[in-house]
Steps between C-alpha positions, in 0.01 A plus 500: 500500500632844413541755774208733572235270363182400677485179695170314530447381856242384751435744785441383855427736787490432871615595844862531611654560840655824370160619375346427841776684686477795259123514543546520879729800449224666297402496135672834447831372644816440299505140632153432358586654162820297474324177601209510254623693195725210401483196274684180584633328190700189419865608457504342152203716399694811605778384266250429221379861529859625505459676835652488846327476833343829620433618144155652454270285290152544360257218573192502275183290502161538333403716799782754509872570521723595791869575548668310784854405596626157387649281771657156475274236643659293772261216417627434148485327266158599375549625144232731363324532836516834684379600846382842618400544866145611578462876490393789279760421232371143460140625510563705185559184296260239643145446376270713717209260440417312821255249352260560790742387771646839591859415403663526158721224364859560607666197339577372152459828311660514153740796488789652311817646650729746330793711618402855598822651636394852402156479665460563873333280757219729610444591862169395653366854456611513134355154432161596646489823299596311180245224557210690651571865425488607862727527799477281807390654828 
């Protein structure tokens, strides 16, 4: 695969210890931002994209796109499977349909990943304004 191409993947989302600790510090904290605006990827997939760990990437699904920071998964190998912790950044790209059960599907979502080194990971405030056109209280 040439550098800077898109990689087709399957997106999983879920809880992490870091996300839980960050949430306890407050959703406007730096710890929360750094724990949920990330995407864990198989190290070989980072190589296939031609990027290094901590490079910004764009993750896109049928429901939206979001820029997050790529991190090497410690649970590899799992080629073409990515993981984003629960949070506003993951919410941008999961299907909002709850099928009458009150929870959207957070697993097995077809997605594409591409390098986005020139695009910023938005702050929570910026993400909310971009997605909903209004500031949080």
